[in-house]
ZAMARGU-4260 file (C-alpha; in steps of 0.2 Angstrom, whole numbers, plus 5000, padded with zeros to 4 digits):
<rodrens>
0) 5000/5000/5000 | 5014/5012/5005 | 5023/5008/4989 | 5008/5012/4978 | 5005/5029/4987
5) 5023/5033/4984 | 5022/5029/4966 | 5006/5040/4964 | 5012/5055/4975 | 5031/5053/4973
10) 5044/5053/4987 | 5041/5068/4998 | 5060/5069/5002 | 5065/5069/4984 | 5053/5084/4981
15) 5060/5093/4996 | 5078/5091/4990 | 5074/5096/4972 | 5078/5115/4974 | 5094/5111/4983
20) 5100/5100/4969 | 5097/5116/4957 | 5109/5126/4968 | 5121/5112/4968 | 5122/5113/4949
25) 5126/5132/4950 | 5140/5129/4963 | 5147/5115/4952 | 5147/5127/4937 | 5158/5139/4947
30) 5171/5126/4951 | 5182/5129/4936 | 5182/5148/4939 | 5188/5146/4957 | 5201/5133/4952
35) 5209/5146/4941 | 5211/5158/4955 | 5228/5161/4963 | 5230/5158/4982 | 5231/5177/4984
40) 5215/5180/4974 | 5206/5166/4984 | 5211/5173/5000 | 5205/5190/4995 | 5187/5183/4992
45) 5183/5186/5011 | 5185/5205/5009 | 5176/5204/4993 | 5161/5195/5000 | 5160/5207/5015
50) 5160/5222/5003 | 5146/5214/4993 | 5136/5213/5010 | 5139/5231/5014 | 5132/5235/4997
55) 5115/5226/5001 | 5118/5208/4996 | 5111/5195/5008 | 5119/5179/5013 | 5107/5169/5001
60) 5113/5180/4987 | 5131/5175/4991 | 5128/5157/4995 | 5133/5149/4978 | 5150/5159/4976
65) 5154/5156/4995 | 5151/5137/4994 | 5161/5136/4978 | 5175/5146/4987 | 5175/5135/5003
70) 5176/5119/4992 | 5191/5126/4982 | 5200/5131/4998 | 5197/5113/5006 | 5204/5105/4990
75) 5220/5115/4992 | 5222/5115/5011 | 5215/5098/5016 | 5215/5089/4999 | 5196/5086/5002
80) 5183/5090/4990 | 5165/5093/4996 | 5153/5080/4989 | 5136/5086/4981 | 5127/5079/4996
85) 5138/5089/5008 | 5134/5105/4999 | 5115/5101/5001 | 5118/5098/5020 | 5127/5114/5021
90) 5112/5123/5013 | 5100/5115/5025 | 5110/5120/5040 | 5112/5138/5033 | 5092/5139/5033
95) 5092/5134/5052 | 5088/5116/5050 | 5095/5099/5055 | 5105/5089/5042 | 5103/5070/5045
100) 5118/5063/5037 | 5123/5045/5039 | 5139/5041/5049 | 5155/5043/5039 | 5147/5055/5026
105) 5158/5069/5031 | 5148/5080/5043 | 5163/5089/5050 | 5168/5095/5033 | 5150/5099/5028
110) 5149/5112/5043 | 5163/5123/5036 | 5151/5129/5022 | 5137/5137/5033 | 5150/5142/5046
115) 5160/5152/5034 | 5145/5159/5026 | 5137/5165/5042 | 5153/5171/5049 | 5154/5185/5035
120) 5141/5194/5045 | 5153/5198/5059 | 5142/5192/5073 | 5151/5176/5077 | 5148/5158/5074
125) 5148/5145/5088 | 5152/5127/5083 | 5146/5115/5097 | 5153/5098/5099 | 5150/5084/5112
130) 5168/5084/5120 | 5184/5093/5122 | 5193/5081/5111 | 5182/5084/5096 | 5182/5103/5098
135) 5201/5103/5098 | 5202/5091/5083 | 5190/5101/5073 | 5196/5118/5077 | 5214/5113/5071
140) 5208/5102/5056 | 5194/5113/5049 | 5202/5129/5056 | 5214/5128/5042 | 5200/5133/5030
145) 5194/5147/5040 | 5212/5154/5043 | 5217/5153/5025 | 5202/5164/5021 | 5207/5176/5034
150) 5194/5172/5048 | 5200/5170/5066 | 5197/5154/5075 | 5194/5152/5094 | 5194/5136/5105
155) 5185/5134/5122 | 5192/5121/5133 | 5188/5116/5151 | 5200/5124/5163 | 5205/5138/5152
160) 5213/5154/5157 | 5199/5168/5158 | 5209/5179/5146 | 5211/5166/5133 | 5193/5162/5135
165) 5188/5180/5132 | 5199/5180/5116 | 5192/5164/5109 | 5174/5171/5110 | 5180/5187/5101
170) 5185/5176/5086 | 5174/5174/5070 | 5171/5156/5073 | 5172/5148/5090 | 5173/5129/5094
175) 5168/5122/5111 | 5157/5109/5120 | 5139/5112/5124 | 5144/5111/5143 | 5157/5125/5141
180) 5145/5136/5131 | 5131/5134/5144 | 5142/5137/5159 | 5150/5152/5152 | 5132/5159/5149
185) 5129/5156/5167 | 5145/5163/5173 | 5143/5179/5163 | 5128/5183/5174 | 5138/5181/5190
190) 5152/5193/5185 | 5155/5211/5192 | 5160/5220/5176 | 5154/5219/5158 | 5173/5217/5153
195) 5172/5199/5161 | 5158/5193/5150 | 5162/5180/5137 | 5146/5179/5127 | 5143/5196/5122
200) 5138/5189/5104 | 5126/5175/5103 | 5120/5174/5085 | 5122/5157/5075 | 5126/5140/5082
205) 5129/5124/5073 | 5127/5109/5085 | 5137/5093/5080 | 5128/5077/5086 | 5113/5088/5089
210) 5102/5073/5095 | 5114/5069/5109 | 5115/5087/5115 | 5097/5093/5113 | 5088/5077/5117
215) 5099/5065/5127 | 5107/5078/5138 | 5091/5089/5139 | 5086/5079/5155 | 5101/5086/5165
220) 5100/5105/5168 | 5117/5115/5170 | 5120/5121/5187 | 5133/5132/5195 | 5133/5129/5213
225) 5142/5135/5229 | 5145/5125/5245 | 5134/5127/5260 | 5138/5121/5278 | 5129/5105/5281
230) 5132/5090/5292 | 5139/5076/5282 | 5140/5064/5297 | 5121/5060/5294 | 5125/5053/5277
235) 5138/5041/5285 | 5125/5035/5298 | 5111/5033/5286 | 5122/5024/5273 | 5125/5011/5287
240) 5107/5009/5291 | 5102/5008/5273 | 5113/4993/5270 | 5103/4984/5283 | 5086/4988/5277
245) 5076/4975/5267 | 5065/4978/5252 | 5046/4977/5255 | 5049/4977/5274 | 5057/4994/5275
250) 5055/5001/5258 | 5047/4999/5241 | 5057/5001/5225 | 5051/5006/5207 | 5066/5002/5195
255) 5058/5009/5180 | 5056/5026/5187 | 5071/5025/5199 | 5060/5029/5214 | 5060/5023/5232
260) 5047/5025/5246 | 5050/5021/5264 | 5037/5010/5273 | 5031/5012/5291 | 5043/4999/5297
265) 5057/5008/5288 | 5053/5025/5295 | 5052/5017/5313 | 5069/5009/5310 | 5077/5025/5305
270) 5069/5035/5319 | 5076/5022/5332 | 5093/5021/5325 | 5095/5040/5323 | 5087/5043/5340
275) 5073/5054/5333 | 5054/5055/5337 | 5048/5060/5320 | 5059/5061/5304 | 5046/5071/5295
280) 5045/5085/5307 | 5052/5102/5301 | 5069/5100/5309 | 5072/5082/5304 | 5064/5083/5286
285) 5082/5082/5279 | 5084/5064/5287 | 5070/5057/5278 | 5077/5064/5261 | 5094/5058/5265
290) 5088/5040/5269 | 5079/5039/5252 | 5094/5045/5243 | 5106/5033/5252 | 5094/5019/5247
295) 5094/5025/5229 | 5113/5026/5229 | 5113/5008/5235 | 5100/5000/5224 | 5097/5011/5209
300) 5114/5018/5204 | 5127/5005/5200 | 5146/5007/5201 | 5155/5005/5184 | 5138/5008/5175
305) 5131/5025/5182 | 5148/5031/5190 | 5166/5025/5193 | 5177/5028/5208 | 5193/5036/5203
310) 5207/5043/5215 | 5194/5043/5230 | 5181/5052/5220 | 5164/5048/5212 | 5164/5052/5194
315) 5148/5052/5184 | 5148/5041/5168 | 5138/5049/5154 | 5125/5035/5149 | 5125/5041/5131
320) 5143/5043/5127 | 5152/5032/5140 | 5163/5047/5145 | 5167/5053/5162 | 5159/5069/5167
325) 5173/5077/5177 | 5167/5092/5188 | 5149/5086/5187 | 5140/5080/5203 | 5123/5072/5206
330) 5112/5085/5214 | 5100/5084/5228 | 5111/5075/5240 | 5113/5059/5229 | 5132/5062/5226
335) 5135/5063/5245 | 5124/5047/5247 | 5135/5038/5234 | 5151/5044/5243 | 5144/5037/5259
340) 5139/5020/5252 | 5157/5019/5244 | 5165/5024/5260 | 5173/5039/5253 | 5176/5056/5260
345) 5159/5066/5259 | 5160/5082/5250 | 5149/5097/5256 | 5132/5099/5249 | 5130/5114/5237
350) 5117/5127/5234 | 5112/5133/5216 | 5119/5150/5211 | 5113/5149/5193 | 5105/5136/5182
355) 5098/5133/5164 | 5093/5118/5154 | 5101/5115/5137 | 5084/5117/5129 | 5082/5135/5135
360) 5100/5140/5132 | 5100/5135/5114 | 5083/5143/5111 | 5092/5160/5115 | 5101/5159/5098
365) 5092/5169/5084 | 5098/5156/5072 | 5101/5137/5076 | 5106/5122/5066 | 5112/5105/5069
370) 5119/5089/5061 | 5119/5071/5066 | 5117/5053/5059 | 5101/5050/5069 | 5088/5064/5070
375) 5072/5058/5060 | 5065/5048/5075 | 5065/5063/5085 | 5059/5075/5072 | 5043/5080/5080
380) 5052/5084/5096 | 5065/5095/5087 | 5050/5104/5078 | 5040/5107/5094 | 5053/5112/5106
385) 5066/5121/5095 | 5057/5125/5079 | 5070/5115/5070 | 5065/5105/5055 | 5074/5089/5050
390) 5080/5085/5032 | 5087/5068/5028 | 5102/5070/5017 | 5105/5056/5004 | 5122/5046/5005
395) 5136/5049/4993 | 5137/5031/4989 | 5124/5017/4992 | 5125/5008/5009 | 5130/4990/5006
400) 5132/4985/5025 | 5122/4970/5030 | 5112/4972/5046 | 5108/4955/5053 | 5092/4951/5064
405) 5094/4952/5083 | 5096/4936/5093 | 5088/4933/5110 | 5095/4922/5123 | 5086/4917/5140
410) 5101/4922/5151 | 5115/4934/5150 | 5128/4920/5153 | 5122/4911/5137 | 5122/4928/5128
415) 5140/4932/5133 | 5145/4914/5128 | 5138/4916/5111 | 5146/4933/5109 | 5163/4926/5114
420) 5162/4912/5102 | 5157/4923/5087 | 5171/4935/5091 | 5184/4921/5092 | 5178/4914/5075
425) 5179/4931/5066 | 5196/4935/5074 | 5203/4918/5068 | 5196/4923/5050 | 5205/4940/5052
430) 5189/4951/5051 | 5190/4966/5063 | 5177/4966/5076 | 5170/4981/5086 | 5160/4975/5101
435) 5149/4988/5108 | 5143/4988/5126 | 5132/5000/5136 | 5141/4999/5153 | 5159/4999/5159
440) 5155/4983/5169 | 5149/4973/5154 | 5165/4978/5144 | 5176/4972/5158 | 5166/4955/5159
445) 5167/4952/5141 | 5186/4957/5141 | 5189/4944/5155 | 5180/4930/5144 | 5190/4934/5129
450) 5206/4933/5138 | 5201/4916/5144 | 5199/4911/5125 | 5216/4919/5121 | 5208/4933/5110
455) 5220/4948/5110 | 5209/4964/5111 | 5208/4982/5116 | 5196/4990/5128 | 5189/5007/5126
460) 5179/5014/5141 | 5178/5028/5152 | 5192/5021/5163 | 5204/5021/5148 | 5198/5035/5138
465) 5216/5043/5136 | 5220/5029/5123 | 5204/5033/5113 | 5212/5040/5097 | 5225/5026/5097
470) 5212/5012/5100 | 5200/5019/5087 | 5214/5021/5074 | 5218/5003/5075 | 5200/4996/5076
475) 5198/4993/5058 | 5214/4984/5055 | 5215/4965/5050 | 5211/4954/5066 | 5208/4969/5077
480) 5195/4966/5091 | 5189/4981/5101 | 5177/4982/5115 | 5170/4999/5117 | 5156/5008/5127
485) 5146/5021/5119 | 5162/5032/5118 | 5165/5024/5100 | 5148/5029/5095 | 5151/5048/5093
490) 5162/5058/5082 | 5175/5044/5079 | 5181/5037/5063 | 5186/5019/5060 | 5197/5017/5044
495) 5198/4999/5037 | 5215/4992/5035 | 5222/4983/5020 | 5213/4968/5014 | 5199/4970/5026
500) 5186/4974/5013 | 5189/4957/5005 | 5185/4949/5022 | 5168/4958/5024 | 5173/4974/5032
505) 5171/4979/5050 | 5159/4968/5060 | 5150/4977/5073 | 5142/4968/5088 | 5130/4975/5101
510) 5131/4966/5117 | 5113/4972/5121 | 5100/4985/5115 | 5102/5003/5121 | 5086/5011/5128
515) 5087/5023/5113 | 5086/5017/5095 | 5097/5032/5090 | 5112/5025/5101 | 5110/5008/5092
520) 5110/5016/5075 | 5126/5026/5080 | 5135/5010/5084 | 5129/5002/5068 | 5135/5017/5058
525) 5153/5013/5063 | 5153/5000/5050 | 5149/5002/5031 | 5155/5020/5029 | 5156/5027/5011
530) 5150/5012/5003 | 5162/5000/5012 | 5155/4982/5016 | 5151/4978/5034 | 5140/4968/5045
535) 5130/4972/5062 | 5122/4961/5074 | 5114/4964/5091 | 5113/4951/5105 | 5100/4952/5118
540) 5095/4942/5134 | 5078/4942/5143 | 5088/4947/5159 | 5094/4964/5150 | 5087/4979/5159
545) 5078/4984/5144 | 5068/4968/5141 | 5066/4965/5160 | 5058/4982/5164 | 5050/4987/5147
550) 5049/4971/5136 | 5035/4959/5133 | 5033/4943/5143 | 5027/4934/5128 | 5045/4929/5122
555) 5049/4923/5139 | 5033/4912/5140 | 5036/4905/5122 | 5054/4900/5126 | 5049/4892/5142
560) 5034/4882/5134 | 5046/4876/5121 | 5058/4870/5134 | 5072/4879/5124 | 5090/4878/5132
565) 5098/4894/5138 | 5111/4894/5124 | 5098/4892/5110 | 5094/4909/5103 | 5077/4914/5096
570) 5077/4924/5079 | 5059/4930/5074 | 5051/4946/5068 | 5041/4946/5084 | 5057/4947/5093
575) 5062/4963/5083 | 5045/4970/5086 | 5045/4967/5104 | 5062/4975/5106 | 5056/4990/5096
580) 5041/4992/5106 | 5052/4991/5122 | 5063/5005/5115 | 5048/5016/5110 | 5041/5014/5128
585) 5058/5020/5135 | 5059/5034/5122 | 5041/5040/5126 | 5045/5040/5144 | 5061/5050/5143
590) 5052/5062/5131 | 5039/5064/5145 | 5053/5069/5157 | 5061/5081/5145 | 5044/5089/5141
595) 5040/5091/5160 | 5058/5098/5164 | 5055/5111/5150 | 5037/5115/5156 | 5044/5119/5173
600) 5060/5127/5168 | 5050/5138/5156 | 5042/5146/5172 | 5059/5149/5179 | 5066/5154/5162
605) 5055/5169/5160 | 5060/5174/5178 | 5078/5171/5173 | 5077/5182/5157 | 5070/5196/5167
610) 5083/5195/5181 | 5098/5193/5168 | 5091/5208/5158 | 5090/5218/5174 | 5107/5213/5179
615) 5115/5217/5162 | 5107/5234/5163 | 5116/5237/5180 | 5132/5231/5172 | 5131/5243/5157
620) 5120/5257/5164 | 5127/5274/5165 | 5111/5282/5172 | 5111/5275/5189 | 5099/5289/5195
625) 5086/5281/5184 | 5089/5264/5191 | 5088/5270/5209 | 5072/5279/5205 | 5064/5263/5198
630) 5068/5254/5214 | 5060/5268/5224 | 5044/5267/5213 | 5043/5248/5217 | 5045/5252/5236
635) 5032/5265/5235 | 5020/5255/5226 | 5021/5241/5239 | 5020/5254/5253 | 5004/5261/5246
640) 4996/5244/5246 | 5002/5240/5264 | 4999/5257/5272 | 4984/5266/5263 | 4986/5285/5265
645) 4968/5287/5272 | 4972/5275/5286 | 4989/5284/5291 | 4980/5296/5302 | 4979/5282/5315
650) 4993/5285/5327 | 4999/5267/5329 | 4999/5264/5310 | 5008/5280/5307 | 5021/5276/5319
655) 5023/5259/5311 | 5024/5267/5294 | 5038/5279/5301 | 5048/5265/5307 | 5047/5256/5291
660) 5052/5271/5280 | 5066/5275/5293 | 5074/5258/5288 | 5078/5263/5270 | 5078/5282/5273
665) 5089/5287/5287 | 5085/5305/5290 | 5079/5315/5304 | 5062/5325/5304 | 5054/5311/5293
670) 5038/5314/5302 | 5037/5331/5293 | 5037/5323/5276 | 5024/5310/5282 | 5013/5324/5288
675) 5014/5332/5271 | 5011/5315/5263 | 4995/5313/5273 | 4990/5331/5269 | 4992/5330/5250
680) 4985/5312/5250 | 5000/5307/5239 | 5016/5298/5241 | 5025/5310/5229 | 5033/5320/5244
685) 5041/5304/5250 | 5047/5300/5233 | 5055/5317/5231 | 5064/5315/5248 | 5071/5298/5243
690) 5077/5305/5226 | 5084/5321/5234 | 5093/5311/5247 | 5101/5300/5234 | 5107/5315/5224
695) 5114/5322/5240 | 5124/5307/5244 | 5130/5306/5226 | 5135/5324/5225 | 5146/5323/5240
700) 5158/5312/5231 | 5169/5314/5215 | 5160/5311/5199 | 5156/5292/5196 | 5163/5286/5213
705) 5147/5284/5222 | 5139/5276/5206 | 5152/5263/5203 | 5158/5259/5221 | 5141/5260/5230
710) 5126/5260/5219 | 5132/5247/5206 | 5140/5235/5218 | 5126/5235/5230 | 5113/5233/5217
715) 5123/5218/5209 | 5127/5210/5226 | 5108/5212/5232 | 5102/5205/5216 | 5113/5190/5215
720) 5110/5186/5234 | 5091/5187/5232 | 5091/5177/5215 | 5101/5163/5223 | 5088/5162/5238
725) 5074/5163/5225 | 5082/5148/5216 | 5083/5138/5232 | 5065/5143/5236 | 5059/5138/5219
730) 5068/5121/5221 | 5059/5118/5237 | 5042/5123/5229 | 5046/5111/5214 | 5049/5096/5225
735) 5033/5097/5235 | 5021/5104/5221 | 5017/5086/5215 | 5007/5083/5230 | 4994/5096/5224
740) 4988/5083/5212 | 4981/5073/5227 | 4970/5089/5229 | 4964/5088/5211 | 4975/5103/5206
745) 4987/5103/5192 | 5004/5104/5199 | 5011/5114/5184 | 4997/5128/5186 | 5000/5129/5204
750) 5019/5130/5202 | 5016/5144/5189 | 5004/5153/5201 | 5015/5152/5216 | 5031/5155/5207
755) 5024/5171/5200 | 5019/5177/5218 | 5037/5173/5224 | 5045/5182/5209 | 5035/5198/5213
760) 5041/5197/5231 | 5059/5194/5225 | 5058/5210/5215 | 5051/5220/5230 | 5065/5213/5241
765) 5078/5217/5229 | 5072/5235/5227 | 5070/5238/5246 | 5086/5230/5251 | 5096/5239/5238
770) 5089/5256/5242 | 5092/5253/5261 | 5110/5248/5259 | 5113/5262/5246 | 5106/5275/5258
775) 5115/5268/5273 | 5132/5263/5266 | 5147/5274/5270 | 5163/5276/5260 | 5178/5277/5272
780) 5197/5279/5269 | 5206/5262/5269 | 5218/5268/5283 | 5204/5276/5294 | 5202/5266/5310
785) 5185/5274/5314 | 5173/5286/5306 | 5158/5297/5312 | 5141/5290/5311 | 5133/5298/5296
790) 5118/5285/5295 | 5105/5298/5301 | 5105/5315/5294 | 5094/5330/5296 | 5082/5331/5281
795) 5084/5350/5281 | 5103/5349/5279 | 5103/5338/5263 | 5108/5353/5252 | 5122/5359/5262
800) 5130/5344/5271 | 5147/5339/5266 | 5156/5323/5268 | 5173/5314/5265 | 5179/5313/5247
805) 5190/5298/5249 | 5183/5281/5243 | 5190/5264/5244 | 5179/5253/5254 | 5160/5250/5256
810) 5152/5247/5273 | 5134/5247/5279 | 5130/5255/5296 | 5113/5245/5297 | 5105/5230/5290
815) 5087/5230/5295 | 5079/5214/5301 | 5062/5210/5294 | 5052/5195/5300 | 5047/5183/5287
820) 5037/5171/5299 | 5022/5182/5301 | 5014/5191/5286 | 5013/5210/5287 | 4995/5210/5286
825) 4992/5195/5298 | 4983/5200/5314 | 4991/5197/5331 | 4988/5200/5349 | 5000/5210/5359
830) 5001/5215/5377 | 5009/5228/5389 | 5006/5231/5408 | 4991/5219/5408 | 4983/5228/5393
835) 4980/5219/5377 | 4975/5224/5359 | 4973/5216/5342 | 4982/5224/5328 | 4991/5220/5311
840) 5009/5213/5312 | 5015/5229/5303 | 5008/5239/5317 | 5014/5227/5331 | 5032/5225/5325
845) 5038/5243/5330 | 5028/5243/5346 | 5037/5226/5351 | 5054/5232/5346 | 5053/5250/5354
850) 5040/5251/5367 | 5041/5235/5377 | 5025/5227/5370 | 5025/5208/5369 | 5018/5196/5356
855) 5004/5185/5364 | 4997/5176/5349 | 4994/5176/5330 | 4976/5175/5324
</rodrens>
């Protein structure tokens, strides 16, 4: 039926590619012209293209000439000529789309076309790779083309010197990893001066292995954190207790969703061992959380699969690349729990200073493109979340690789035995074998089995990644056997040795199916590149996690009914369908997680954009008077709601109002201004006093000194501190918001509603604390041992008062304490000398602090 429809309607992909082939013909027609140019004439083309752009030409107008130029430079510098399909892929990426090009078709070279074209605008181009090795390799390799044409090339690497990092970002084309770009963005919003910002330009990004970065890693947000003081001894005690706890008796476990819930007996055991009466009380809430995390560390996170222990440290293993994620830690106390379970020194817990997901970071780019060998299966996700369309690029030569059917065994032991036998047979024949595993543990098990059989082999996993280039370079040689985790699946090229083609090419074996079909396809793609022969085969057992957690029970039932021995495999279309269904289930589950992360992060993202925009305005603002005035307006808007003018004639309320204003406006005779305020029924007099006081403070210092040393620093310091606290509070809200579902409320809507309220409070606190500190801060001479108290000044002397001119250090004479436990408008009962009265907390607070009243109760 599908074939008949295709015959009638035609192949939609062929139709989509038709206009690109027309452009390819135009580029090919220019090849002879560019071949005739001298090196100097070719190098001069960059300036020529830039001049054409200044005269009104667009990038699309220049595309044919630019692509022909880059192709010619590549031929001269790298001795590599872009294939027609690479030209098509380059055009697709220039249009802000994803090019799906099969492994080995030359994606790295293809990226030079849109990168050079878009770099002509002078707005910078970021090329994003999955690891430092590829970023360095590509910047040196493809950088030769850009340098030949007069463009500057920068490289971002982990652990770089800040000055070198800044220079790299100033280049026309910058190479780096997704992690480095993301963390640099976050760091830019923690600096104290604009000159320290790296990413002042963020225009066009080309993402290599785009599915790995935008899909696989989208579940993990980037977080910059700072240490917080916390007792790590509890983790040690709870790790010991968790090792004695039994499933079902003390806790229930959901492997599929990686979740653990304590039973009543489990709670009782922890309370008894820790000497606590209630682990869910406010003061002991962390104990319950730590206990669950210790159980997760013990049962749901496996050593040499999810993490490795190296030099006394727990290092996370990236499940999609198999590489160690140095410098990254599990959040929410999980990392400390693993350290406790492994008997290592426990590092301090941390608090979030800044965070963002890759999804929201890359959506900041006005223009985005990507390339990968496997994107079509996630096309709808790319379209929905990033607005990126996927175009499948045809191969340069037909694929002749033979993909064999999967074979399923009853047990892992039988499966491993079959793998070793097949590897041994192929090794004796001389055909090179790449044996892919999804875990370090499996690679080491297979390595031991092959050693017993006397099969010489290499192992490539996160423990031996330093030898990666050497191992991969030899993996296609005659008789080579290479065991590799997913490290070999991304960005690595296996070249066939002499005589290997006649033996059938590289034989790729998968020791199990990965949760994602894309990762399996990446492994398959190691074989059969550029029309080379090759074979692939996957070995599966019913004990594999994928089959055990998500697979169908039908296969197991059939094998048991037939009485099949463990070492007899089953090969049938039903098996393949069952595996595909299992993988589809997992992919849908992970997509659900990514979607949920994005929906929740979108709430925080809007707040983040507002705060970062606000912060940038502080960094670059010349008119700090206007910023201060904006803060004052925010404070007064809040005061008008809290203290209605008509009610200020009440003496108690007026007294409370005076105390509140005195906190951020330290002047004498304030009651005179308040009387005018009441008389005019307007807050304008108070606004004028605040703005006049600021100008008075500013004018008593040399030009620019008060702005830079007091206003700017205090605003940045206050914003950063309050934003950090807000992130913590939003984390707490997010953790508990799911419980709202029990009350028939949508947790996401509740999160949005409460998050908005908290954000309004954040802006109010930033404004009030900034104005308070600015008005109360005093500049003192570095050598001065003491200074007079200028914190309270006569309001009538503002225009004539003079102060010291020296300025080197900021101090604050007061930092008002505000109660957060009782709401300002909450009613309370207070008493004094036997008398009681019921008032709002905003009235009661100054009476308690200054006149000896006592708080009796809250209502």
